[in-house]
C-alpha positions in Angstrom: -17.2 -4.7 4.4 -20.1 -2.9 5.3 -21.6 -5.6 7.4 -18.4 -5.9 9.1 -18.1 -2.4 9.9 -21.7 -2.1 10.8 -21.5 -5.0 13.3 -18.9 -2.9 15.4 -20.9 -2.2 18.8 -21.6 1.5 19.2 -19.4 1.8 22.4 -16.4 0.2 20.3 -17.1 2.5 17.4 -17.0 5.6 19.5 -13.7 4.4 21.4 -11.9 3.5 18.0 -13.3 6.9 16.5 -11.7 8.7 19.6 -8.3 7.0 18.9 -8.5 7.9 15.0 -9.5 11.5 15.8 -6.5 12.0 18.2 -4.2 10.7 15.4 -5.8 13.1 12.8 -5.5 16.3 14.9 -1.7 15.5 15.3 -1.1 15.5 11.8 1.0 18.5 10.5 -1.0 18.8 7.4 -4.2 19.2 9.6 -2.6 21.6 12.2 -1.3 23.8 9.3 -4.6 24.0 7.5 -6.7 27.0 7.6 -9.8 25.5 5.3 -10.8 21.9 6.1 -13.2 19.9 4.3 -14.8 16.9 6.3 -18.1 15.0 6.1 -20.9 14.4 8.4 -20.6 10.5 9.4 -23.6 8.4 8.6 -24.3 4.8 9.9 -21.5 2.6 11.1 -18.7 5.0 9.6 -15.9 6.7 11.4 -17.5 9.2 13.8 -16.5 12.7 12.5 -18.3 14.9 15.1 -15.1 15.3 17.4 -13.0 15.9 14.1 -15.6 18.7 13.1 -15.8 20.1 16.7 -12.0 20.6 16.6 -11.9 22.2 13.4 -14.5 24.9 14.6 -12.7 25.1 18.1 -9.5 25.9 16.3 -10.9 28.7 14.3 -10.6 26.9 10.9 -12.9 27.3 8.2 -15.1 24.0 8.1 -16.4 22.9 4.6 -18.8 20.0 4.2 -20.2 18.6 1.2 -23.7 18.4 -0.3 -24.4 15.6 -2.8 -25.8 17.1 -6.1 -27.4 13.8 -7.5 -28.2 15.3 -10.9 -24.7 16.2 -11.8 -23.1 13.5 -9.7 -21.0 16.0 -8.0 -20.4 17.4 -4.6 -21.1 21.0 -3.9 -19.0 22.5 -1.1 -20.4 24.7 1.8 -19.0 26.6 4.6 -20.7 25.5 7.9 -20.1 27.2 11.3 -23.0 25.5 13.2 -23.8 22.0 12.2 -26.3 21.4 14.8 -28.4 24.1 12.9 -27.1 24.2 9.3 -27.2 20.6 8.4 -30.2 18.4 7.4 -30.7 14.9 5.9 -29.9 14.8 2.2 -29.5 12.3 -0.3 -29.8 8.6 1.3 -30.4 10.5 4.7 -26.8 11.6 5.1 -26.5 14.9 6.9 -25.3 17.7 4.5 -25.3 21.5 4.6 -28.5 23.4 3.9 -27.8 25.6 0.9 -30.0 28.4 2.2 -27.8 28.8 5.4 -24.5 27.7 4.0 -22.5 29.7 1.4 -20.5 27.8 -1.4 -17.0 27.5 -1.1 -14.4 27.0 -4.1 -12.5 24.1 -4.1 -9.3 26.1 -4.4 -9.6 27.1 -0.6 -9.2 23.6 0.7 -5.9 23.0 2.7 -7.0 19.6 4.1 -9.7 16.9 3.0 -11.0 14.2 5.1 -12.4 11.6 2.8 -15.0 8.8 3.4 -14.7 5.1 2.2 -15.9 1.8 2.6 -12.5 0.0 2.2 -8.8 0.8 1.8 -5.3 -0.9 1.0 -2.0 -0.3 2.8 -1.2 1.7 -0.5 -4.2 4.0 0.2 -6.2 2.7 -2.5 -10.0 3.6 -1.8 -13.3 1.8 -2.5 -16.1 4.1 -1.8 -19.9 3.5 -1.7 -20.2 3.1 -5.7 -21.4 6.4 -6.5 -18.3 8.0 -7.8 -18.7 11.3 -6.1 -15.6 11.4 -4.4 -13.6 9.9 -7.2 -15.0 12.6 -9.4 -14.3 15.3 -6.8 -10.6 14.1 -6.4 -10.1 13.7 -10.2 -11.2 17.5 -10.7 -8.8 18.9 -7.9 -6.3 21.3 -9.8 -4.2 21.6 -6.8 -4.4 18.6 -4.6 -4.6 19.4 -0.9 -3.7 16.4 1.4 -6.5 13.9 1.3 -6.6 11.8 4.4 -9.0 8.9 5.1 -10.1 7.8 8.6 -11.0 4.1 9.0 -11.3 1.4 11.4 -8.4 -1.2 10.9 -11.0 -3.9 9.9 -11.6 -1.7 6.7 -7.9 -2.2 5.7 -7.6 -5.1 3.1 -4.4 -6.1 1.2 -6.4 -5.9 -2.2 -9.5 -4.3 -3.3 -11.2 -4.6 -6.7 -10.4 -0.9 -7.9 -10.4 0.4 -11.6 -8.7 3.3 -13.2 -11.6 5.5 -12.2 -11.0 4.8 -8.5 -9.1 7.5 -6.8 -6.4 7.0 -3.9 -6.2 9.2 -1.0 -2.8 10.3 0.6 -3.1 8.6 3.9 -5.3 6.6 5.7 -5.2 6.7 9.7 -6.7 4.0 11.6 -7.0 3.5 15.4 -3.3 2.0 15.5 -1.8 2.7 12.2 -0.9 5.3 9.5 -0.6 4.2 5.8 0.8 6.5 3.2 0.4 6.3 -0.7 4.0 6.7 -1.3 5.5 4.5 1.5 
């Protein structure tokens, strides 16, 4: 799946990402959110830059995760200037600099954009194998809307998921929306 996704030409990835972003920004759950968690895209992922720019332009609080490898967890940080406050972290993924970005409690989140490698129409999610987001989702006392953005080529009828793998509530592609409960 990673090879298929990464084989998308840059211009096509950009165009598909723009279409997905338009769909994400139209969601009521996003429009009503005050505090939005996203992620800085990396490699062949859905490009999050326009989504992040809209979060900030709308005056919403932006939260980005930093991978804490030792505890295998995500640390949440407020970011208001991604160009200045992000640096390459684990695996070279852009993440907030702890010295510039205050920690944010998970209880503040109103909307979460979740990355992933592949998804099903039932919103089952297969990540990169580290379990960081699965642990994060399992640990949510109150579950804000969990939405994944993916290219349609990342939607598969079946995935090798286990009881540890956490689903999302919606998956948005460039031409479809999938909901976990129908």
